[in-house]
C-alpha positions as CSV (number, residue, x, y, z in Angstrom):
1,X,205.2,100.4,74.8
2,X,203.4,100.6,71.5
3,X,200.9,103.5,71.1
4,X,197.8,103.7,69.0
5,X,196.4,106.9,67.6
6,X,192.8,107.6,68.7
7,X,190.3,110.5,69.0
8,X,187.7,111.1,71.7
9,X,185.1,113.7,72.5
10,X,185.4,116.7,74.8
11,X,182.1,118.4,74.7
12,X,181.3,119.2,71.1
13,X,185.0,118.9,70.1
14,X,187.1,115.9,69.1
15,X,190.6,115.7,70.4
16,X,193.5,113.5,69.1
17,X,195.5,111.3,71.4
18,X,197.7,108.3,71.7
19,X,196.8,105.3,73.9
20,X,199.1,102.6,75.1
21,X,197.7,99.3,76.2
22,X,199.8,96.7,78.1
23,X,199.8,93.2,76.6
24,X,198.2,91.9,79.8
25,X,195.1,93.4,81.3
26,X,195.9,96.8,82.8
27,X,195.1,97.3,86.5
28,X,195.9,101.0,86.3
29,X,195.6,103.7,83.7
30,X,196.9,107.3,83.5
31,X,196.2,110.4,81.4
32,X,199.1,112.8,80.8
33,X,198.5,116.5,80.0
34,X,201.1,118.5,78.0
35,X,202.6,122.0,78.6
36,X,201.3,125.4,77.3
37,X,200.0,125.3,73.7
38,X,200.9,128.9,73.1
39,X,204.6,128.2,73.7
40,X,204.9,125.2,71.5
41,X,203.5,122.6,74.0
42,X,202.0,119.4,72.7
43,X,201.7,115.8,73.6
44,X,205.1,115.3,71.9
45,X,207.2,116.7,74.8
46,X,210.2,115.4,76.7
47,X,208.6,115.6,80.1
48,X,205.4,114.0,79.0
49,X,207.5,111.2,77.6
50,X,209.3,110.9,81.0
51,X,206.0,110.4,82.7
52,X,204.9,107.9,80.1
53,X,208.1,105.9,80.5
54,X,207.7,105.8,84.3
55,X,204.1,104.5,83.9
56,X,205.0,101.9,81.3
57,X,207.7,100.5,83.5
58,X,204.9,99.9,86.0
59,X,202.7,98.2,83.4
60,X,200.1,100.9,83.3
61,X,198.0,101.9,80.3
62,X,198.4,105.5,79.3
63,X,196.7,108.2,77.2
64,X,198.5,111.3,76.1
65,X,196.5,113.8,74.0
66,X,196.5,117.3,72.5
67,X,194.5,120.0,74.1
68,X,191.9,121.8,72.0
69,X,193.4,123.8,69.1
70,X,196.7,121.8,69.2
71,X,197.7,119.5,66.3
72,X,194.6,117.7,65.0
73,X,192.5,118.5,68.0
74,X,189.5,120.6,67.2
75,X,188.7,124.0,68.8
76,X,190.8,126.8,70.1
77,X,193.0,127.5,73.1
78,X,190.7,128.7,75.9
79,X,193.2,130.0,78.5
80,X,192.8,127.0,80.9
81,X,189.1,126.3,81.6
82,X,188.4,124.4,78.4
83,X,191.7,122.5,78.8
84,X,190.6,121.4,82.3
85,X,187.5,120.1,80.6
86,X,189.7,118.3,78.1
87,X,191.7,116.6,80.8
88,X,188.5,115.4,82.5
89,X,187.1,114.1,79.2
90,X,190.4,112.3,78.5
91,X,190.2,110.5,81.9
92,X,186.6,109.5,81.4
93,X,187.4,108.2,77.9
94,X,190.4,106.1,79.2
95,X,188.3,104.7,82.1
96,X,185.6,103.6,79.6
97,X,188.1,102.3,77.1
98,X,189.9,100.1,79.6
99,X,186.7,99.3,81.6
100,X,188.5,100.6,84.8
101,X,186.8,102.4,87.7
102,X,187.9,106.0,88.2
103,X,189.7,104.8,91.4
104,X,192.2,103.0,89.1
105,X,193.0,106.1,87.0
106,X,195.7,108.7,87.6
107,X,195.7,112.2,86.1
108,X,199.1,113.7,85.4
109,X,200.3,117.0,83.9
110,X,203.4,119.0,83.2
111,X,203.6,122.8,83.7
112,X,200.4,124.2,82.1
113,X,199.2,120.6,81.8
114,X,199.7,120.3,85.6
115,X,197.5,123.3,86.1
116,X,194.8,121.9,83.8
117,X,194.9,118.6,85.6
118,X,194.7,120.2,89.0
119,X,191.7,122.3,87.9
120,X,190.0,119.2,86.5
121,X,190.5,117.1,89.6
122,X,187.5,118.4,91.6
123,X,185.1,117.2,88.9
124,X,186.6,113.7,89.3
125,X,185.8,112.8,92.9
126,X,186.9,109.2,92.6
127,X,190.3,110.0,91.1
128,X,193.1,107.7,92.3
129,X,195.9,110.2,92.2
130,X,197.0,113.5,90.8
131,X,200.6,113.9,89.4
132,X,201.8,117.5,89.1
133,X,205.1,118.0,87.4
134,X,206.6,121.6,87.6
135,X,203.3,123.1,88.6
136,X,203.5,126.8,87.8
137,X,202.8,128.1,91.3
138,X,202.6,131.7,90.4
139,X,199.6,130.8,88.2
140,X,198.1,128.2,90.6
141,X,195.5,128.5,93.3
142,X,195.9,125.5,95.5
143,X,192.2,125.4,96.6
144,X,191.3,122.6,94.1
145,X,193.9,120.4,95.9
146,X,192.5,121.1,99.3
147,X,189.1,119.9,98.1
148,X,190.5,116.7,96.7
149,X,190.8,113.5,98.6
150,X,193.1,111.8,96.1
151,X,196.8,111.3,96.7
152,X,199.1,113.9,95.1
153,X,202.5,113.4,93.6
154,X,204.6,116.6,93.2
155,X,207.9,116.8,91.2
156,X,210.0,119.7,90.0
157,X,213.6,120.7,89.4
158,X,215.3,122.5,92.2
159,X,216.3,125.3,89.7
160,X,212.8,125.9,88.5
161,X,211.9,129.6,88.7
162,X,208.2,128.8,87.9
163,X,207.9,126.2,90.6
164,X,210.3,127.3,93.5
165,X,211.3,124.5,95.8
166,X,210.4,126.4,99.0
167,X,206.9,127.1,97.7
168,X,206.4,123.5,96.5
169,X,207.5,122.1,99.9
170,X,205.0,124.4,101.6
171,X,202.3,123.0,99.3
172,X,203.3,119.5,100.2
173,X,203.2,120.3,103.9
174,X,199.8,121.9,103.6
175,X,198.4,118.8,101.9
176,X,199.8,116.5,104.6
177,X,200.7,112.8,104.3
178,X,198.7,112.2,101.1
179,X,201.3,114.2,99.1
180,X,204.7,113.1,98.0
181,X,207.4,115.4,96.7
182,X,210.6,115.0,94.8
183,X,212.9,117.8,93.7
184,X,215.3,116.9,90.9
185,X,218.7,118.3,91.7
186,X,220.1,120.6,89.0
187,X,217.0,120.6,86.8
188,X,215.1,123.7,85.7
189,X,211.5,124.0,84.5
190,X,212.2,122.1,81.2
191,X,214.3,119.1,82.6
192,X,216.7,119.2,79.7
193,X,219.4,116.6,80.4
194,X,217.5,115.3,83.5
195,X,214.9,113.2,81.9
196,X,216.3,109.9,83.3
197,X,216.3,111.3,86.8
198,X,212.7,112.5,86.5
199,X,211.4,109.2,85.0
200,X,213.1,107.3,87.9
201,X,211.7,109.6,90.5
202,X,208.2,109.4,89.1
203,X,208.4,105.6,88.9
204,X,209.5,105.3,92.5
205,X,206.7,107.6,93.8
206,X,204.0,106.0,91.6
207,X,204.9,102.5,92.6
208,X,203.1,103.0,95.9
209,X,200.0,104.5,94.4
């Protein structure tokens, strides 16, 4: 799907992003958050693009963006709290741009981006769903998920040391029937060589959202 470069506000900052609009009116939109900026993460990432591909197959509009201090986005890396604000700002921008209700918007993130998305979610009470790819469980407190009514999609590689399968399964069980989980056999935290499998798994889980 063709993407258009845009910018949008997050507090006093302006962030750069890329929006994709379906040729027909979108009934669903999604924001995708990228991995850790201090380790080279940006919106141009293989896993971010897997998520986008899955969403485009479903006919969704999407917005990927760079967190504060990344690329042409203003500001500096804040360690997580500011990035959660950026994720919430991106979702509100997309909802307004597409004239969609928050109930029609999905918030997704990969690795550090999953952590930012999870921490943003409680400030978005009408969020449709939260998609967490390779959530770094050692850095994550699951309390925001327990306060969230939205559906949750969990995905990770079964060789991911940052998101161990046993711990991820325990999180899914704690969340109950509103959570879906898919472990990608053979994949590690970075999904190198497993992009097609991840995109297919996300498409299948998101189809029912």
